[in-house]
C-alpha positions as a printed NumPy array, in Angstrom:
array([[ -0.287,  -6.859,  48.169],
       [ -3.594,  -7.731,  46.54 ],
       [ -5.614,  -4.741,  45.334],
       [ -8.702,  -6.193,  47.008],
       [ -7.104,  -5.508,  50.399],
       [ -6.686,  -1.822,  49.547],
       [-10.255,  -1.64 ,  48.293],
       [-11.539,  -3.302,  51.454],
       [ -9.59 ,  -0.902,  53.678],
       [-10.924,   2.087,  51.705],
       [-14.511,   0.807,  52.018],
       [-14.119,   0.283,  55.77 ],
       [-12.728,   3.809,  56.232],
       [-15.521,   5.385,  54.185],
       [-18.247,   3.496,  56.03 ],
       [-16.661,   4.297,  59.409],
       [-16.527,   7.99 ,  58.526],
       [-20.162,   7.97 ,  57.418],
       [-21.184,   6.199,  60.604],
       [-19.307,   8.655,  62.791],
       [-20.838,  11.569,  60.91 ],
       [-24.334,  10.139,  61.293],
       [-23.756,   9.552,  64.996],
       [-22.656,  13.157,  65.558],
       [-25.633,  14.501,  63.614],
       [-28.467,  12.344,  64.938],
       [-27.299,  11.394,  68.434],
       [-29.238,  13.315,  71.101],
       [-27.101,  14.33 ,  74.034],
       [-26.924,  17.406,  76.261],
       [-24.718,  20.277,  75.189],
       [-23.531,  23.136,  77.358],
       [-23.693,  26.47 ,  75.594],
       [-22.485,  29.77 ,  76.994],
       [-25.005,  32.555,  76.389],
       [-23.651,  36.025,  76.893],
       [-25.858,  38.755,  78.41 ],
       [-28.147,  40.575,  76.038],
       [-27.667,  44.214,  75.118],
       [-30.278,  45.343,  77.66 ],
       [-28.613,  43.446,  80.499],
       [-25.093,  44.601,  79.596],
       [-26.091,  48.263,  79.414],
       [-28.659,  48.471,  82.195],
       [-27.414,  47.748,  85.71 ],
       [-30.995,  47.708,  87.033],
       [-32.382,  45.209,  84.502],
       [-32.795,  42.366,  87.036],
       [-34.442,  44.709,  89.551],
       [-36.836,  46.021,  86.907],
       [-37.847,  42.498,  85.869],
       [-38.388,  41.572,  89.499],
       [-40.617,  44.595,  90.04 ],
       [-42.61 ,  43.794,  86.914],
       [-43.199,  40.261,  88.189],
       [-44.705,  41.765,  91.334],
       [-47.198,  43.764,  89.218],
       [-45.353,  47.064,  89.469],
       [-45.312,  49.302,  86.422],
       [-41.886,  50.506,  85.252],
       [-41.361,  53.7  ,  83.281],
       [-38.184,  55.447,  82.112],
       [-37.088,  59.024,  81.573],
       [-33.718,  60.519,  80.663],
       [-34.082,  63.657,  82.756],
       [-36.138,  64.865,  85.709],
       [-37.326,  68.451,  85.794],
       [-38.762,  69.4  ,  89.222],
       [-41.001,  71.972,  87.538],
       [-42.917,  69.079,  85.929],
       [-42.954,  66.82 ,  88.979],
       [-46.719,  67.204,  89.381],
       [-47.225,  65.575,  85.974],
       [-45.596,  62.365,  87.226],
       [-48.04 ,  59.712,  88.413],
       [-45.462,  57.335,  89.943],
       [-44.933,  57.312,  93.691],
       [-41.283,  56.174,  93.624],
       [-38.564,  57.896,  91.57 ],
       [-35.051,  56.468,  91.296],
       [-32.578,  58.894,  89.762],
       [-28.915,  59.591,  89.255],
       [-27.732,  62.699,  91.097],
       [-26.846,  64.625,  87.937],
       [-30.04 ,  63.788,  86.013],
       [-32.087,  66.35 ,  87.979],
       [-32.192,  70.164,  87.936],
       [-31.419,  70.644,  91.637],
       [-31.4  ,  74.448,  91.311],
       [-35.182,  74.311,  90.781],
       [-36.606,  72.224,  93.638],
       [-39.476,  74.421,  94.821],
       [-41.976,  71.873,  93.472],
       [-39.929,  68.823,  94.396],
       [-40.205,  69.12 ,  98.177],
       [-44.02 ,  69.544,  98.15 ],
       [-44.274,  66.405,  95.993],
       [-42.22 ,  64.462,  98.551],
       [-44.227,  65.865, 101.471],
       [-47.421,  64.616,  99.835],
       [-46.156,  61.04 ,  99.826],
       [-43.476,  60.931,  97.132],
       [-40.47 ,  58.638,  97.603],
       [-37.266,  59.913,  95.973],
       [-34.191,  57.641,  95.722],
       [-30.983,  59.467,  94.756],
       [-27.822,  57.546,  93.914],
       [-24.76 ,  59.758,  93.82 ],
       [-22.225,  59.833,  91.023],
       [-18.941,  60.522,  92.775],
       [-17.361,  61.735,  89.534],
       [-20.076,  64.323,  88.763],
       [-21.06 ,  66.052,  91.984],
       [-22.197,  69.669,  92.066],
       [-23.097,  72.221,  94.711],
       [-26.794,  72.188,  93.867],
       [-27.299,  68.567,  94.894],
       [-25.162,  68.952,  98.038],
       [-27.164,  72.068,  98.968],
       [-30.405,  70.141,  98.476],
       [-29.17 ,  67.353, 100.752],
       [-27.891,  69.88 , 103.316],
       [-31.412,  71.3  , 103.522],
       [-32.545,  67.832, 104.601],
       [-29.767,  67.549, 107.205],
       [-27.604,  65.215, 105.106],
       [-23.903,  65.958, 104.666],
       [-22.018,  64.203, 101.88 ],
       [-18.556,  62.836, 102.719],
       [-16.075,  61.545, 100.125],
       [-13.633,  59.147, 101.741],
       [-11.649,  55.978, 101.141],
       [-14.175,  53.913, 103.087],
       [-11.876,  51.067, 104.034],
       [-13.594,  47.749, 104.634],
       [-11.318,  46.662, 107.455],
       [-13.094,  46.623, 110.79 ],
       [-13.509,  44.781, 114.086],
       [-16.685,  42.964, 113.083],
       [-16.272,  40.99 , 109.862],
       [-18.898,  38.301, 110.542],
       [-21.827,  40.566, 109.705],
       [-22.814,  40.629, 106.033],
       [-23.419,  44.138, 104.742],
       [-25.081,  45.205, 101.491],
       [-22.744,  46.015,  98.596],
       [-22.219,  49.759,  98.689],
       [-20.067,  52.534,  97.292],
       [-16.85 ,  52.61 ,  99.325],
       [-15.924,  56.182,  98.373],
       [-19.095,  57.977,  99.486],
       [-20.664,  58.123, 102.936],
       [-23.05 ,  60.49 , 104.721],
       [-23.344,  62.261, 108.012],
       [-26.635,  63.224, 109.637],
       [-28.325,  63.518, 112.981],
       [-30.118,  60.213, 113.399],
       [-33.604,  60.21 , 114.911],
       [-36.247,  57.575, 115.433],
       [-37.681,  58.346, 112.009],
       [-34.473,  58.073, 110.044],
       [-33.225,  54.806, 108.554],
       [-29.555,  54.241, 107.852],
       [-27.381,  51.446, 106.491],
       [-23.852,  51.391, 107.869],
       [-20.746,  49.379, 107.136],
       [-18.474,  47.638, 109.626],
       [-16.659,  50.931, 110.278],
       [-19.959,  52.674, 111.134],
       [-19.874,  54.812, 107.985],
       [-23.404,  55.627, 106.833],
       [-23.683,  54.337, 103.268],
       [-27.429,  54.828, 102.815],
       [-29.804,  57.192, 104.563],
       [-33.582,  57.512, 104.422],
       [-34.864,  60.841, 105.756],
       [-38.635,  61.376, 106.148],
       [-40.06 ,  64.531, 104.571],
       [-43.761,  64.953, 105.43 ],
       [-45.61 ,  61.884, 104.236],
       [-42.77 ,  60.896, 101.932],
       [-39.036,  60.399, 102.2  ],
       [-35.703,  60.972, 100.481],
       [-33.207,  58.115, 100.182],
       [-29.616,  58.914,  99.313],
       [-26.837,  56.437,  98.597],
       [-23.608,  56.18 ,  96.66 ],
       [-23.489,  54.022,  93.569],
       [-26.13 ,  51.401,  94.447],
       [-24.129,  48.249,  93.886],
       [-26.647,  46.298,  95.956],
       [-29.26 ,  46.985,  93.243],
       [-27.061,  45.957,  90.306],
       [-27.628,  42.8  ,  88.269],
       [-24.599,  40.92 ,  89.594],
       [-25.368,  41.594,  93.262],
       [-29.122,  41.657,  93.701],
       [-29.251,  37.871,  93.912],
       [-27.749,  37.97 ,  97.399],
       [-30.345,  38.04 , 100.16 ],
       [-29.038,  41.113, 101.973],
       [-28.909,  43.093,  98.725],
       [-32.345,  41.937,  97.588],
       [-33.871,  42.855, 100.963],
       [-32.511,  46.413, 100.846],
       [-33.445,  46.842,  97.161],
       [-37.019,  45.765,  97.825],
       [-37.317,  48.037, 100.858],
       [-36.608,  51.191,  98.849],
       [-38.554,  50.189,  95.714],
       [-41.341,  47.62 ,  95.727],
       [-42.109,  47.916,  99.436],
       [-42.955,  51.603,  98.968],
       [-45.69 ,  50.842,  96.421],
       [-48.784,  48.724,  96.063],
       [-49.687,  46.425,  93.18 ],
       [-50.286,  48.272,  89.893],
       [-48.39 ,  51.282,  91.241],
       [-45.614,  52.73 ,  89.112],
       [-41.893,  53.241,  89.663],
       [-40.027,  55.787,  87.564],
       [-36.357,  55.254,  86.66 ],
       [-34.419,  58.346,  85.607],
       [-31.619,  56.756,  83.663],
       [-28.204,  58.169,  82.963],
       [-26.881,  58.044,  79.411],
       [-24.831,  54.972,  80.306],
       [-27.835,  53.082,  81.703],
       [-30.347,  54.206,  79.106],
       [-30.849,  51.3  ,  76.739],
       [-33.221,  53.389,  74.631],
       [-30.559,  55.983,  73.841],
       [-28.348,  53.613,  71.9  ],
       [-25.731,  54.682,  69.448],
       [-26.027,  53.583,  65.831],
       [-23.626,  50.657,  66.228],
       [-25.286,  49.682,  69.506],
       [-28.401,  48.409,  67.74 ],
       [-26.452,  46.772,  64.924],
       [-24.103,  44.878,  67.22 ],
       [-26.773,  43.235,  69.336],
       [-26.34 ,  39.588,  70.143],
       [-27.379,  37.523,  67.129],
       [-26.405,  40.173,  64.6  ],
       [-22.634,  39.705,  64.767],
       [-22.373,  36.68 ,  62.43 ],
       [-24.536,  38.245,  59.662],
       [-22.514,  41.454,  59.993],
       [-19.204,  39.589,  59.612],
       [-20.487,  37.646,  56.587],
       [-21.809,  40.855,  55.009],
       [-18.488,  42.597,  55.617],
       [-16.547,  39.753,  53.961],
       [-18.874,  39.808,  50.951],
       [-18.563,  43.585,  50.731],
       [-14.763,  43.409,  50.819],
       [-14.725,  40.67 ,  48.166],
       [-17.061,  42.595,  45.861],
       [-15.018,  45.737,  46.417],
       [-11.772,  44.053,  45.402],
       [-13.492,  42.323,  42.502],
       [-14.649,  45.725,  41.245],
       [-11.376,  47.553,  41.805],
       [ -8.727,  45.053,  40.705],
       [ -9.903,  44.883,  37.046],
       [ -9.706,  48.669,  36.958],
       [ -6.055,  48.574,  38.004],
       [ -5.477,  45.83 ,  35.483],
       [ -6.749,  48.025,  32.664],
       [ -4.494,  50.826,  33.79 ],
       [ -1.493,  48.469,  33.757],
       [ -2.39 ,  47.183,  30.3  ],
       [ -2.733,  50.727,  29.052],
       [  0.716,  51.619,  30.362],
       [  2.204,  48.595,  28.613],
       [  0.43 ,  49.454,  25.388],
       [  1.845,  52.959,  25.445],
       [  5.444,  51.774,  25.886],
       [  7.75 ,  51.466,  22.82 ],
       [  7.709,  48.037,  21.114],
       [ 10.83 ,  45.946,  21.479],
       [ 11.504,  46.17 ,  17.719],
       [ 11.667,  49.957,  17.928],
       [ 14.084,  49.714,  20.834],
       [ 16.185,  47.205,  18.926],
       [ 16.331,  49.523,  15.901],
       [ 17.333,  52.382,  18.159],
       [ 20.148,  50.218,  19.537],
       [ 21.393,  49.402,  16.031],
       [ 21.151,  53.066,  15.098],
       [ 23.342,  53.886,  18.085],
       [ 25.919,  51.247,  17.067],
       [ 25.902,  52.533,  13.501],
       [ 26.302,  56.105,  14.619],
       [ 29.32 ,  55.141,  16.704],
       [ 30.653,  53.044,  13.783],
       [ 30.762,  49.898,  15.902],
       [ 27.939,  47.919,  14.342],
       [ 30.135,  45.793,  12.058],
       [ 32.507,  45.049,  14.853],
       [ 29.582,  44.094,  17.117],
       [ 28.119,  41.771,  14.496],
       [ 31.445,  40.114,  13.816],
       [ 32.094,  39.493,  17.475],
       [ 28.572,  38.234,  18.003],
       [ 28.85 ,  35.828,  15.044],
       [ 32.297,  34.612,  16.031],
       [ 31.371,  33.946,  19.643],
       [ 28.252,  32.027,  18.741],
       [ 30.076,  29.997,  16.141],
       [ 32.493,  28.926,  18.857],
       [ 29.644,  27.886,  21.171],
       [ 27.731,  26.064,  18.432],
       [ 30.62 ,  24.617,  16.428],
       [ 29.383,  21.036,  16.894],
       [ 25.719,  21.752,  16.36 ],
       [ 24.98 ,  22.459,  12.738],
       [ 21.362,  23.259,  13.291],
       [ 22.08 ,  25.845,  15.939],
       [ 24.911,  27.263,  13.841],
       [ 22.535,  27.658,  10.925],
       [ 20.011,  29.343,  13.211],
       [ 22.629,  31.858,  14.382],
       [ 23.647,  32.557,  10.814],
       [ 20.034,  33.353,  10.072],
       [ 19.976,  35.586,  13.124],
       [ 23.   ,  37.501,  11.86 ],
       [ 21.301,  37.915,   8.498],
       [ 18.31 ,  39.398,  10.273],
       [ 20.578,  41.819,  12.123],
       [ 22.13 ,  42.928,   8.861],
       [ 18.736,  43.212,   7.176],
       [ 17.501,  45.47 ,   9.942],
       [ 20.753,  47.409,   9.607],
       [ 20.044,  47.91 ,   5.905],
       [ 16.466,  49.02 ,   6.682],
       [ 17.772,  51.62 ,   9.083],
       [ 20.336,  52.967,   6.642],
       [ 18.094,  55.933,   6.021],
       [ 18.922,  57.148,   9.55 ]])
């Protein structure tokens, strides 16, 4: 086949590849990209609620722990706290703060309950019940807020109390008035979490116990647990934020490469040093001859060696001559080692 055909085919392939590459680079078309949640969203279940409250001109503040002895120093009207983030054995200042208009929202941690918090709730007429909370019931058409299925409450309901029940009539959330304020108690507030607050029934309940209790420019205080506190990150938490992973991987590969590049020559020098310290092959050969001489078998060994090689190289004069020279070298070395 004519070479011009091959050249033409090669040119067509090259130009087609360049055209396809240019099309992929410069063509504008929509791309769908999956963006994973940021660090704040992944580690703060209330992130969506907080952003919603900020958009309604509420001020959000965070603390890691609530001490009732310092409750009067808090300017916010609404406090949302985990049950174990408060010193419940020191509540003498907490109740007066609530009576003066404070609104305290307590979400219970079913894995870390203590007598102090149950005693505090008992003083308000609220009894905590840990149960299986099955969802099966006669009325399944009603949509209920997402709630903790393992915690419910028992209390004497009055006209002033507000409760949220499930389809089995278990009380999952209770609001009990205390003076001009109120205490709200619930299990883990799934209805306030990022994945659930988008549903209307969950958003309505979340707003009722947060933004609806304040006016514009009022503050809401979140007492965060260690798990929800995005400010109390571990060392690797900050490093492994979204966007930092690729630079970290590249840096790790470079570090490993530089490490091996620095270490392998060192091992090489050690290996070379070991080889340099070993006995040269000539010394070992002399030692072998000395052993044959000592056992009076050197002549016999040389004769056999010469005879065998003459048989193998009988038709090759050059090789035969080379072996004769080799035997001479053996005998010369033998003579040099005669002093042994």
